[in-house]
N, C-alpha and C positions, 0 to 999 in steps of 0.2 A: 341572410336573415331567415328567408322562407324556410331551407331546411332545418335551420336552429328552431324553429318554431314546432315544424313537426316530428324533431328529435325529442322535444320538452314535452311533447302530446303525447308520444308514443312511451315517455318513462313513466308520464302520469298515470298511464294506461296500466302499465306495469305493476308501479307500486300499489294502484286502487285493487288490482285483482289478487293482490298478495295480502291485503289489509282482511283482518280478521271480519266477520259478518256482523258481529256485537261491537266493532269500533267504529268512532265517527270518521268518517274523512275528512284529513288537515283542510282549513279554511284556506282559500286562494287569498295571497298578498292582498291587502287594500292599495289602490292606486289612487294617488292624492286627488281631491277634487279640484279642478281648475276652474275659470270663469271665461266665460266667452268674452273676448274683447267688445268695447263699445266703438260706438262710430268716431269718436273723438281718438281714441287710441288708436284705431285703424288708418288715421292721416298720418300719423308718425313717421313712416317710409317714405313720404313724399320729399320733393328736393329741397322744398321751402322750410319744412323743417328742420330737416337736417342741416341746412346752412346758417338756419337761425342760431340751432344747437353748436355748432361749430363757431361761428362766428363770434359767439360770447362766450365760449369755453367751458359752456354748462352742459356739452355732450359727455362729460366724464360722470354725471350725477345716475343716471339710471345703470349704467354698468357697474358703479361701485355700490351702487343699493342693491344689485341682483347678488354680487360677491359676498357682503356681509349678511343678506339674507340668508345663502347659503351655508353661512358659518352659525346660523342662530338655532341653539341646541334643544329648543324646545319653543312652544308657543308665548310664553310669558315673555322668552327673551324676544321675540318676534313684534310682540306688541310692544315692546320699549322701541325697539329698531325704529319700527313704522313713524312712531311719534317723535322720536328725537332726529331721525334723517328730514324728517318733513320740516321741521324747525329748522333745521341748518339750511335747509333749501329757501326757507323764506327769509332766514338772515342773511343769507347769501346774495339773494335777489336785492335785498333792502340795501346792502352794503353797497353792493353795484352800483346801485340807482343813486345814492349819494357819496360816489366818489370813493368809496372805500374798497380795498381789496385787490387784488392782482388784474391787470387790464387783460385781456386776450390778445394774442399776436395775430391768430390766425383772422383773416377778413378784417384788420383794424381798420374802423372807421365806419364801416359798413352797419354793426348792431352796435349802436352807442348805447352809454352807460345807462340813458334814462329809459331805454326799451323795457317794456312789460312782457314780450313775446318769450325772451329764455326760460321765466319762470313758468309760465304756461306751458311749455311743450315738454320742459324737463318734469314737470310735475306727472304729466301724461306717461312720460317712459317709466317714472316709479309705478304709477297705478299698474301699468301694462307688465312689469314686471312682478308685481304680485300676483295678478292674474293667472299668469304662466308660470310662476314658483313651482318648483318640484321637492317641496322638502322630505326629509327623511322619517318626520313624525307627522301624525294624521292630525290634516286641518279641515273642517268640515267648511262647507260653502259661504255659512254663516259665519264662521271665523275668519275665515278670508275677505268677507266683504266687511267685516267690521275693521280687519289690518286696511284695507283701502280709505275706509273711512278716517281711521286716524291721518293716515298721509294727507288727504282732503285736507280736513282741519287745519293740522298744522303746518300744513304748507301754504296754507292763506291767510297765517297768523291769527286765525280765528281763536286761539287758545294760548295766545300770547300777549294779550293787551295788557298794558301795565299802566293805569293811569295812576298819578301821585294823589296820595291824601291831602287834607288839609286845604287853606282857604287861598293860599300864598299862588297859585297858579288855577288857572281854569284847565278845566279836563274837556277836550274835545275827540270825537270818535268820529271818523268817516269811513265809508265804504265804498269799493271799486267794483269793476266787474272783470272777468273774461274776455278775451277778442271773441269775437261771433262773426257769422255770414261766412264763414272758411271755404265752403264748398264753393262760392263764386270768388274767392281769394283770399286763399291761404295765408296771403301776406300780411291779413289785418292786424294792428295795434288796438288795442283801446285806452282811451287817454286818461279815464277813469282809473283803472287799475295801475297806470304808470303815475298818476297822481298820488296814488296809496303808496307806492312803494318810496315815490321820492319823501313824502311828507310822513312817514311812520316813525314815530319815536323823535320827531323834532319839536322844537319849542319857537313859537313865534311870539315876537313883542308886539300887542297893541296899546293902544290909550287906555285899556281896561286893566291892563298887566299881561303876563306872560302866559301863554297857551301851550299847552303840550297836546300835541297830536297824535293818538294811534290810530291805525288804519288795518281794515281786512278786506280781502277780496271775496266776490262771491262767483259761483258757476251760474254759467247761461243755461240752466236746465229747471224745466217745469217741475219735475218730479222733485228734486233737491228741496225746491222752495214747499212744495207741499208737505214734504215731511217735516219742515220746519229748521232749516239750516240757519235762518234769517234770526228767527226768535231765540234758539238755542245760543246763538252767538251773543246778541244783543242784551238780554235778558240780565244776567249779571251786573250789566252796568248801566241799567235802568232801574234797578232795585235801591233801596233807600240804603245809605251807608257813607262812610268817608270818601269813597273813590266812586260815587254816582257821576254821571255825564254831566258838565254845564251846557252841553251843547252837541248836536250830533246832525250829520248831513249823510244821506245816502247819494251818490253819484255815478252817473252813466252817461254814454255817447250819446248826442239827440239832434240838434238839426244843425245843417252848415252854416258857419260864419256867426253864430251867437251862443251865448249862455241861456239858461232860460230859469228863473226859481220856480218850480210848480207848484200852483198855489192849492190845488184840489187833486185828490186822489181817489181812485174808483176800484170799488172792488168786481171787478170783471177782468176774466183772462180772454184774449183775442184769440188765442190758437197759432200765433205764427210761430214757424219752425224753431224749436230751439239747437245747443249745438251738437245734440244725439239725434236731431231730425223728428222730435217728437212735438206734437201740436195738442193743448189741452185747451179747451174752450169751457166758460162758465163762471160761476163766482167764486173768488177767489178764497180757496178752502184754509181754514184755520185749524192749524193740528192741535191734537188734543194733548192735555195738561199744561198749557202754557194761559197765562192772564189774558183774557180778552175781553170785549164790549159786547153785551148781550141787550138787544138783539143784535147781530151784527150790522154794522151800519153803511150803506151804501158808498158813504163818501167820508173821507177825512182829510185835513186841511193843515197847512204848513201851520208852525210858529215859527218860521225862521223870519229874521228882520227884512225883508224883502223889500221895504220901501229904502230902507238904507243900502243895501246892498246895490239895487240900480240904480241909485244918485251918485255911488262912489266911483272913483276913478281907479278900477282896480286892473286893466290890463287892455291890451288892443280890441278885445272883441265885446260889442255891446251886450250887454245883460238884461233882461227881460223879466217882468212879474208875469206870468203866463198864467191868465185865468182862465182859458178856454178848457170846454169840455164836451163830452157826447153824452146826451141822457135820452131815457126814453121818460117823458113827463108823466106826471100822475094821470093815470087813467086812460094813456094812450098805448099805443101798439108799436110804433116807430120810432127808430132812433133820430134826435134832432139836435143840432150843433148848437151850442152856448157859447157866446164870446166871454161871458162874464160869470160865469161857474153853473153849477146846478140851480136848479129850482125845488121847493118843497115837495116830498114824497116822491120826487123822480127814481127811476131807477139807472145806475151807472153802464156805460158802455165804453167810454175812454174819459180817464182824467188828463191833466193837462198834458202829462207825459205818455200819452197812448193807452195800450192795452197790452203792452208785452211787459218784461220782466223789470224794468226800470220803473214803470208804473208799478206793479206790483211789491217792489221791494218798499218804496214807498210807502204804499198803504200798509204794509205789513210793518213797518219799523212806526210810522205814526200812530197805527191800531196800538200797538205795544204801549207806545208813549201814555196814551191815553187810558188803557187798562189798568199802567202801573202808576197812573196819577204822577206824571214826570212833567213836572212846570219848568221846561226849558224849552229854548230855542230847539226845532229839531224840522225835518223836510228833505227835500231831493231838489239835486241841482244837476241839470244838464248841459254838457259840457258841448264845443262843437265839434263837427264831425272831421276826424283825422283823415287827411287825403294824400295821396302820394303828389310830384310835382310832375308838372307839364313834360311830356314825354316818357312818364313811367306809369302811366295809367293800366296799361294792359296788363292783366296778370300772368298772361302766358309768356311775355317775352321781358316783364319788368324785374327791376332789382328789387332785392328784399327791402330797401332803403335809399333814400336820396335825402339830400341837405333840407330841401322844402319841408318833407316829411318831418324829419326831426327838429326843424326849428319851430314849424308848427305846435310839435306834442310838446317842446319845452316850453313854448309859449301859454299852450294852454294850462300845463302842470303850475306854472308861475303865476297864473292868475287864479288858479284852485288856492293856491296859499292866500294869495291876497284876499280874496272872498272870505275866505275862510277868516282871518282876521279881521275884516270889518265886520263879520257877522258876530264876532267875539265881543268886539270893542261896541257893537250896537246892542248887545244883550240889554234886555227890559223895554226895547222900542220895537214897534210893529213891523 
């Protein structure tokens, strides 16, 4: 390669010398503007992501997407491809979780159908392919970032929510999260994401009638939340109209061995590192251009029927009405734990769900509920922590899955379904 470059340089000098003085030198060909890989994407070559993708059959997603990108003849074609292939990945993950589609032959049984992790790692393969793509036509950094955004939204189900019109069926929207804390254990799964895949597009029967559930998944990244990914996704379904939601709940992984219905959400970011190892501390920022409440409140409150949910027999895990918060009382300077919710005029430091992105999504969703004057049940549900079985807890030697891990995830997902049905049946009660 080195002699070839020197030869090309010498040829360029000779051509420049032969160019008339009044003629402009030819412009050098422009190089495609790639983008640096993210922390999440740089985890992809690890043994655990590779095994999860191979064992689920999702290892064909990124290579197939790369080949399709190379066939794109212009930016508009690439834009359609990014959105279409993202939706295809979401639908494939949903189908797999709900027992449709082919089974993977490799590592059969290791990566069970209920697993949320193949979607996560396959999506990262797609976004990495876009960052490294070398098209034959000009693509700016901004345009490339927009293509990545299209894959992010469509592969999370955010642009394919399809709630029915009319009064015959209750309309329910739930949200889940990606796996997180992957530097300490890349094997982690998130039962809230698994629940989203298992319940998306399903109908549950309740004493109040059938309920159609639609689901989306969000990233564990502070900056995406500040940019408005939550509000952009939820707002079309919170506005008045025949397909407006009748109930919503954001869902995330919480404490070991229990579900929590979080009574109060706080307007504070505690700074714990996210999936790209960034920390953000301060008041939850409200993105411009979305309805909001002014002045921005320190606290928002659930309207989910917490009394009915905690009283019902929804599954093997106990369900709690969590009223605790951490606040700085009015006129004080130090934070204080309050078991029974905030006091008047206090400043938020932790909602019932803490000060991480689970609290933040609950705050954002319920703030948007209030800003749009949406008078329906809505709030946040924390699931139990999903753990591996005894003898499989060391990430350096452990398997990517085990029977206890799968059984617990299935039990959590089933109880999320039951809690959702209970909430629908109890609509109108506190």
